[in-house]
N, C-alpha and C positions, 0 to 999 in steps of 0.2 A: 451637517457638513463639518469636516475636520478643521479645527482652528489651527492657526499658525503656532509654531513651537513657542514663540515668545509670549503669546497670549495664554497658552496653556500653562506656561511657567509662572506668569503673573497670577493666574487663577490659583495655582497651587500655593504661591506666596501669600495670597490673601487668606487662604484657608489656614496656612501655617500661622499667620498673624492672629487669626481668630482663636487659635489654640495656643497662644503665647504663654498663657498661664501654666498649662501643663508642660509645655516644652521647656520653660524656664527652670522647671524643677528637675527634669530628667535629661534634657538636652536632646540632640539628634542621635539617632541610631548610629553606632560606630561604622557599620558597613555602609550606610547611606552617606555618611560624611566622607569616608574614604573614596567612594565612587565619585562624589562631587569634586573632591580635590584632584582626582585622577583626570576627570574630564577637563578641568581648568588647565591642567598641565598639557593635555593633548591639544588645547587650542593654540598653543604657541607654534605648533607644527602646521597649522592651517593658514592658507592665505588670508589676508586681512578682510577681504571682501567675500570670503566663502560664506554661503548662506547659513551654515551652522554657527560660524563665528559671529555673524551679524545677529542671529537670533539670541545667542547667549549674551552679547553685549547689551541688547535691548532689555533682556530680562534682568540683568544685573543693574542696569541703569534705573529701572523701576524700583529695584530693591534698595539701592543707595538713596533714592528720593524718599522712600518709605522710612528708612533709618533716620535720615535728617529730620523728617517731620516728627517722628516719634521723640527724637531727642529734644526738639524745640518744645513740644508739648510737655514732656517730662520736666524740662527746665522751667517752663512757665508755671507748672503746677507746684514745683518746689518753691519758686519765688512767692507765689500766692500764699502757699501754706505758711511760709516763714513770716511774711508780712501780716497775714491774718492773725497769727499767734501773737505778734507784737501788739496789734490793735486790740485783740480780745483781752489783753492784760491790763488795758487802761480802764479808767472808771467809766468814761462815756462810750467806749467802744465794746464793752462787755456784752456778750450775747444775752445775758440775763438782766441787762440794765433796763429794758423796756418796762415802763410803768413804775419804776422805782421812785421817780420824782412825784408820783401821785400822792404818796403819803409824806412827802418831804423827807424821805430817807436820805441820809448822807451817802453820796456816791463815793466808793472807795476803790482804789486801784489794787490789783493783785500782786503788784511788785513793790519792792522797797526802793526808795530813792526818787529823784526827780524825773527820771526817764524810764519808759517801759521797754526801750530798745531802739534799734535802728532798722529802718526799712531798706530793702534791697532796691526797690523801685520808688523813686521820689514821688511825692504827691503835693498838690497845691494847697496852700493854707486857705481855709474857709474865709478868712477875713482879708488878709493883705495879698493873697494869691501867690506869695513867694513859694517856690518849690523847696521842699525840705525832706530830710530822711530821719532826723532825730525826733522820736515821738515822746511827747510829754506824758507823764504817768497818769495825768487826769484827762486832759483834752486831746483826743486822738486826731481831731481835724484842724488843729492849730499848730503853727510853727512855734518854736520855743519862745520867741519874743512875745507873740500874741497870747500864748498860753499863760506865760508868767503875768502879763498885765491883767488878763481876765481872772486868773486865780486870786490875784491880790484884791480884786473887787468883789469876788463871788459872795463872800460872807459879810460884806460891809453892811452896817446897820445905820439907821437914822431915825430920828423921832418924827413920826407923822401924826402925832396927836392933833386932832382938830381938822385934819385934811380929809377931803372927800375924793374917793377914787372910783372910777368906772372901768371895769375889766370885762371885755366881751370874750366869751368862751372860757369861763373859769371853773368848769365842773371837774375836769380831769387833766392828768398829765401836767405839762408845763403851766397850763392855765391855773390849775389848782395850786401849784407850787408858788406862782406869783401872788395869788390871792392870800395864801398863808403868810408870805413875807409882808404884804401890806397890812394884814390884820395884826400880826405879831409886832409890827412897828407902830401900831396905834391908829391906823387910818380907818375911817368909815368907808367900808368897801361894798360896792355893788357889783355883782357878777351876773352875766347872762348865760343861759343854757336852754337847750330844748328839753332837758330832763331835770326839772327843778327838784323833784322828790329824790332822785338819785344823788343830786348835789347835796341835799340836806343830810342824807345818810353818810355821805363821804366826809363832810366837814364835822358832823357830830361824832364821827369815829376817831377824830384826833384827840389825843390824851389831854391837850390843853384847851379844848374847845370852849370850856366854861369861861376862859379869860377874855374871849373876843366874840363869842357867838352873837352877842347883842349888837355888835357893830357890823354884822354880815347881813346884806340884803341880796336876795336871790330873785332874779327876774326870769320867768319862763317865757321864752320868745323864740320865734323862728325868724332870724334876721334876713331870710330871703323874701319875707313879706314886707313890702314898703310901708304898708299901713301900720304894722307893728313897730317898725323902726321909728316912724314919726311919733307914735305914742310913747315910745321909750324916751326919745329926745325931749318931748314935752314934760314927761314925768321927772326926768333928771333936772331939767331947768327949774321946775317948780320947787325943788328941794334946796336950791341955792347954788352958790358958786361951786364949780367942779375944778378941783386942783390937779387931778391926775386922770389921764385917759390912756388906756392901753387897749389897742385893737388886736386881739389875739384870735378871735373866732375865724375859722376858715374850714373849708372842706376840700382839702387838696389831695386826699387819698380816696380812690374809688373803692368803696366797701362792697363786699360780696352780698348777694341777696340774703336777707335775714340777719344781717349783722346787728341790727338794732331791735330785734324782736323781743329779747329778754328785757332790755332796758325799757322799751315802750310798755311792756306788760307790767313791769315793776312799778310804773308810775301810779297804778291804781291800788297798790298795796299799802297797808297802814304804815305810818311813820313811827320811828322810835320814840319812846317816852322821854320827857325832859323839856328843857327850854329850847324852842325851835327858833331859827332865824326868821327874819321878816321875809315874806314871799309875796310876790305879785306876778300875775300872769296876763299877758296880752294875747287875746285870741286863742286859737287852737295851736299849741306849740308842737304837738307830736304827730298829728295826723298827716301833715304835708309830705313827710318823707318816711319816718319809721313805721307808722301804722299802715301806710300804703304797702310797704314791703311785707308786712306780716301776712297779709292775705294771699300772697303769691308764693309762700315758702313752706307750705304744709309738709312737703317732702324734703325740706332742706333746713331743718332746725339746727342751731348750734349744738355742739356736743354737751355742754354742761347743763342739761335739762334736769328738772327736779329741784333746782335751787330756789329758795325764796329771795325776796329783795335784799334782806340783810346779808344772806350768804353770798349773793352775787357781788354786792359792794365789798364785802370783806375779802373775797377772792381777788377782786380787781386791785385791791390795795396792797397785795403781796408782791414783792419784787420778783420778777421773772415769770409772772402769771401770763404774760403774752410773749414769751420768748420764741425764737425761731423754731425750736424743737416742738413746743406746744402748738404753734401754728400749724406745723406740718402734720401733727397728730390730731388736729382739729379739736383740741381741748383748751385752747387759749381763751382768756377772758378779754374781750375787746373793749378798751376804755374809750374808743373813738366816739364821734358824734357829739361835738361840742354843744 
């Protein structure tokens, strides 16, 4: 059945939009454009309610709506691109920042000065919720006041000699960063993890590990098992007064199937030579989740196969090893799984 003129016109408009890339380069054929303009001029001679005039108005109405929508999308994309560029220039918002803190690497902004730039669209401060546009060169999620306060305290040190600390989830990322701060300030530090051998490799890879490795205690535990949690509490109590408790362990990110297969397999490999930290294990720490996943992922192994345990740990300690680009290419080293 023959469609109404305005529907056929809209159909042609959609096809033209799909060819917008080629048309933007060469434009409309001069003869076609002249015909279009001539027809519009002839519309003035038609009665307002003439079917041809109505059909053209409907077709052009759809065209104007399409133009408005495209302009909104283009404007939104420009705003997002501009704001994302500002955030990417900060230390904490850099696309390659993921996992940098694992090795205690200093986060550095890509810009000079106190500000990375100004956002077009305001955002809420992570701490005080005030909406702001001026982005701190270091903290991209904090308003200038909160960023200044946190930056002034970020590198603060204190003497923790003789203090005992318990940190849950201290193997990787911010957990390891906290553990390093405690150890370097003199605290007797106990960390928990489901992958104790990987934690040993990570901490021993630190250049100053000889200064504090004797004060590091690693507990292999699955905190989802109440019996193991009770055993941990009893063990900590037997050692005496606890001065610092930091609950960092959590599993808030849903990992893809097989994310822990390399970590779990590496637990059975030999440890590096040298003085090792004190290690205690409560129950079966890897079977409950990581090992269970391994049996279901024979066809979905992570990309970096062929690595031994030491190489896996070394790769995870490199800044940008889990960047968005490497995640998309399936070559990222996932430091998750506290």
